[in-house]
N, C-alpha and C positions, 0 to 999 in steps of 0.2 A: 637377321633379327638382332644379333649382338651389336651391330653398328647402330641400329635404330635406338637401342637402349642407351648406348654411349652418348648419342646426340641428346636424348631426353635428359640424362643425368647432368649434362653440361649447362643446363639452363640456369640463369641467375634471376632470382626474384627481384622484381622492380621495387624501388624505394617509394613508399607512399608520401605524398605531400598533403599536409592537412590544412584545410581552410577553416579557420575558427570564426565563430560568431560571438562577439563580446557580450557582457551582461546587459549593455544598453541597446543591443541590437545592431551596433556598428560592426563594420568588418574589421577583423584582426588577421591580416595576411601573414602566414607563416611560410616562408620560402625555404626549401631544403637546398642547402649548398651541396655540390657534388662531393665535397670532402667530409660531409657529416658522417659520424660513426653510427654504428647500430645502437649505441647507448643513448643517442640523442633522438632517434626516430625508430619506432618499431618496424621490423621488416614486414614485407607483405604477408598478410594473414595473421599477424600478431595482434593481440588485444591490448588495449589500454583503457583505463577506467576514466569516465567522465562523471564526477560526483554530483554535479548540479545540472540536470538536464534542461532546466529553464534558461540557464545562462551559458552553457558550454556545449551546445549542439555543434557538432563538427561535420564538415564535408571535406572531400578530398578532390584534388585535381585529377583529371582522368587520363592524362597522357604522360609518357615518360619524357620529361623535359630537363633542361639544364640551363643555367645562366639567364640571360635576358629574355629568352622565350618564355620561361616559366613566370618571371616577374610580369612580363607584359600581359600574359593571360590572366593572372590573378589581380593585377592592379588597374589595368587600363580598360579591360573589357567589362563594362558595367553590366551588360546583359548577362554575361557568364556569371558574374558575381551574384546578380539577382536570382538567377536560376539555382545556383548552389545554395543560397540562403533559403529559397523556397523549398528545395528538395529536403533540406535538413528539417525545416519547420513542419513540412507535411508528414515526414516520417514520424516525428514526435506526435503530431496530432492523430495520425492513424493508430498509433500505439495507445494513446489515451482513450480513443474511442473503443478500442478492443477491450481495454481494462474496464471501462464503465459499462460496456454492454454485457459483461458476464463476470460476476464476482469470483467464479471458479478459475479465472485466468491468473496464473502465478507470474509468468513472464511472457514477453512478446519478442519474437524475432522478426526483424524487418530487413529488407534488402533494397539497396539503391544501386542502380546501374546507370553508368554514364559512359558513353562511347564503349570502350573495350575493357572497362574496369568495373568490378562489382565490390560493394562494401556491405558488410553485415552489421546490424545494430541489435544489441541485446538490451532490452528494457525490463527492469523489475523495480520493486518498491525501494530499493537502495540507490538506484541511479541508472546510468547508462554505461555499457561497455561497448566501445567502438573497435572495429577491427580494421587494420590497414588494408587498403584496397588490393584485390587480386586481379591482375591483368589476365583475363581468361584466354587471350591470344598468346602472350609470352609466358605465362605461368600455368600452362595447360595441366601439368600433373597435379599441381596444388588445387586447381579448380575442379578437376575430376574427383579428387579426394573429398572435396567439399560436397559435391553432388552425391557421391556414394554415401557419405555420412547422413545427409539430409533424407535420402531415400529410406534409411533405416530408422528414422525417428518414429517414436510412438506418440500417443496423446500427451503423455507426461513430458517428453522431450520438447514438444511444441509449446509447452507452457500450461497445460490443463491440469488442474488439481483433480486427479481421478477419484478421490474420495467422494466427490460430489457426482451423483449419477443424474444426468439430464433426462427429462421426460418430455417428448416433443408432441406438438400438435401440428401436423404438417412438417414444415421446416423451422417452426418457431419453438423456442423453449417455453413450456408451460410452467413447469416447476422442477426443482431438484430434490433428490433425497440423499441423505447421508446417515450412516449408522454410527452412533457414538455410545459407548458403554452399553451395547446391545439394545439401544433405543433408536428406532428409526424416526428421523425428523423429515418432515416435508416442508420445504421452503417455497413459498408462493412468490416466484419471481415476477409474475405478471400482475401482482397486486398494486393498486394505486397508492397504498401506504408504504411502498418500498422507497427507501432513501438511498441514494448513491452519490458518488462524487466523481467529477471529471478531473482526474489528476494523474500524473505520471509516477509520483513517488510518495513517500511517507505513509501515514496510517491508512489512508484510502478506505475509510469506514463505510460499510454497507449495513443497513438495517432492513431486515426482511421479515414479514410475518411468517410464523412457523406453527405447525401443528404436530402433536405427538401423542398418540393414544396411550402409550405407557406412562408418560408424565401426567396426563389427565387423570389417570387412575391413581397414581402415587401421590400427586400433589394437587388435589382438586381445588383447594382454597386459593392457591397461587396461580392456577391456570384458568380459572373461570372467566377472567376478563380477556383471555387471549395471551399469546406469547410472541416474542420477537427474537430473532437471531441476529447477533452483531458479529459480522465478519470483518476482520481488520488485520493490519500488519503492525505488530508492536515492536518497539525497539528492544533488542536483546540486552542492551546495557542497562535497561531500566527494570524495575520490578514489574512483573506482568500484572494485568488487571485481575486475573483470578487469584493471584497471591495477595494482592491488596485487599480484595473483597473477603478473602479468608481471614485476614487480620481484622477487617471491619466487623466480621461476624463475632470475633472474640471480644471486640469492644462492646458490641451490642449485649453480650452476656453480662458484662460488667456494668454497663450503663443503660438501664432500661429506658431512659428518656430518649435514646437514639433509636430504639427498636421501632420498626415500622416506617422509619424515615430514610432508609437506605435501600438500594436495589435488591430485588430477589433473584439471585443467581441460581438457576435451576440445573444448568449443565454447562460444562466447558471442555474445550479440547484444544491442544496445541499441535499444529501440523508439523510433520517432519520436513526437514530441508530448508534451513534459513537461507537468506539471500547471500550470505558470505561464502557458501560452499563453492559456487562457481568461481568466485574471485580467488579463493585459496587454491583451487585447482589450476588456475591460470597463473598463479604466482604474483598477483598484483599487490602493490604496496597497500598497507592499511586495509586489508581485505575485511577485517572484522569491524572496522569503523562504520557506524550507522547501520550495521546489519539488522535485518528485521525477520521476524518469524510470523507465520500466519496463525490466527486464532479464530475460533468460533465460540461465542458465548450465548446462552439462551436465558432470557429474562422474562419475568412477568411483564405484560404490556402495561405501559404507563401513558398518561396523557399530559400534554404541555399545560402549564398553569395559566397561560394566557387565554385558555378557553373559559376560565372561571370569571366570575364577576363579584364585585362588592366584597362583603366580609369573607366569602369563601376564598377569593383570590388572596386576600391579605393573610388569612389563616394558613393557607398552603405555603405562601412565601415565608411566613414566620417559622413553619416547621422546617423548611429547607435551610434557613439562614440564621434567624435570630436565636438568642441564647441568654440564659440567666437574666431573663427579662420578665417583668411583671406585665401581664397582658390580660385585659378584660374582654372576654368573648362577647361580641355584639349580640349573638343569638341567645346565649344562656345567661349572660351577665356575670358569670363566674370568673374568679381570678385564677390565672394559670402561671406557674413558674416552671422553668425547666432548662436543660442544656440540650436543646434539640439540634438535629441536622449538622450543619457545617461546624459550628463551634464545639459541639460534643466530640466530634471526630478530631478536630484540630487539637484540642487539649489532650487527646489520647495519642497524638503524634502522627495522625493521618492527615496530610496536607493535600487538599484537592487540587489546587492550582488552576482550576478552570471553572470557577463559579460564574456562570453566565446564564442569560435568559433561556437558552436552548436546553440547558441541563437542569432547569427547575421543573419538576414533573409532579404528578399527583395520581392517586387512585382513590377509590372509595371503599369503606368498610361500613356496612349497614347504613349507607347514605352519608356517612361522615367523611369529609375530605381529609386525606393524609398526604402531606407534601413530602417529596423525595428529592434529595440531591443526587443526580444521576451522573454516570459517565466518569469512571475513575482511572482511565488509561493514562492520564497525565499525573496522577497522584503519586505521592512519595510516602515512604514509611520511615519510622525512626531509624537513623543510622544508615539509610540507603544512600548510594552514591548519587541518586537523582535528586536529592533534596536541594 
């Protein structure tokens, strides 16, 4: 037995060779010279960060080669190159599909196997972490250690946000529940009004209809038209949307003209575990750069102003954007002055930075249209570094 362990301990991890795909989709062949040091290429099983998944998807050659044999495989074998490109792209697409299929997914682990080498890919909203290929024939101890680790993964390790509790109908998710501040929210995942994004990184905003009996009792005026939950990944370097909306609420108290023309935030929560944690644990450079944290915000349900017509559309638009403007209401003939919506907030130091058609919304009070400038996750506050 002692001789066996001596043989096992003598093994040398194979050097991975990375096949990169450039930003324009062209091949970028990276050939590892036998004299390359460990500082130039990560050893087998070591992670490296790929900050732009759309432009830096990587794949690795599958054999332990040197010299002309390696170059010939990477440069002259077009079929092999196409296969490598396809495998990298498919791995990314599978991950994007998993993200878009369930907003409770925090990260995705994918595995690529080619010949006798296995590579792991870690996708989250900050980017990609790729791991040098493990040759499971020559690096058997390291491969077994990987299998033992994967066997012990729980739902959180596999990327599920366990704060969200799925409720199934058969094998399909019908809805999720989550408890925030002792209030149970029911998120209708199967609703036709759900909005999601097919993307690998950045905010990845999901908007889901939500119900909550406690909020209906406590805030009946704000919940009578329904509620929506916004689940997204915000940049840690920027002021968070709940902080911005808290500042907006103070502006409303000082400027009554803005009151009623900003979103009604009913509940908010920041999830533990930003994306930088795994990068710091791996010792990657710039681990905190572009780090993101998960948020859930519950708002009064609003409607897009493009549903309106004629003077109602114009009045809602004016509420959202126009300011210090003499306006004659077509329905009543009365003159109106004010610093509504965007301008009222701008003069108070809240810069929205994303005034677009999709963020111009409305609701009604006693039949009267009230325009709302929505979505403040890109806004900045006075003195904030994101300005």
